[in-house]
N, C-alpha and C positions, 0 to 999 in steps of 0.2 A: 336335266339335259336341255340344250338349246341348239338351234341351227347355227352353223358357222359359215361365214362367207369365205370362199376359197381365196387365199391371199391374206387372211387375217393372221397376224403374228401370234402364234400360240407358244406357250412355254413348254419346255421339256417336261414330260410326264403327263401331259394332257391326253385324255383318252378320246379317240375319234371313232365314229361308226360311219362307214361308207355304204350308202344305200344304192342299190341298182335294181332296175326293173327286170333284168334278165339273168341276174346272178344272185347268190345268197349274200346277205349283209356281211361285211368284213369289219373286224375290229382292230384298231391300231393304237399304238402309244407313240406320241411325238418324241423323237430324240433331238431333233434340231429343226429350226425354221430359218430360211434365208431367202434373199432376193438374188437369184442367179443372173448376174449381169451378162455372163458369157452366152447363156441361152437366149437372152434378150437380143444380143447383137446378132446371133445366128438367125433368129427369127425376124430380124429387122424391126424390132420393137424399140421404142424410145426409152423404155424402162426395163428393169430386170423382171425375170419370171419368178413368181412365188413358188418355192419348192419346200416340201417337208420331207425330212428323213424320218421314217417311221419303222416300227417293229411290230410284227404280228407272229405269234407262235414261234418266236425265236429267229425269224427271218427278218432281215432289214430290207426295206424298199424305199423308193423315192416316189412321192406324189408330186407331179408337176403339172401346172396349168397348160392347156393348149389354147392357142388363140382361136376365137370364134369368128365365123365368117360374117 
């Protein structure tokens, strides 16, 4: 296992662990990775926003970056 930078292009089937200080660890499997240009425009960014479509325990979720201050 190795740390992954958010926005790193990961292939489908890659397993992720999301660590949190105030919540239990969550385990995901990547379904799809893309750069969401629409969200980038909405957030007034010059590039797309890295987004992962993931699955955990049969549920599908989107992990999307939020701009830092």
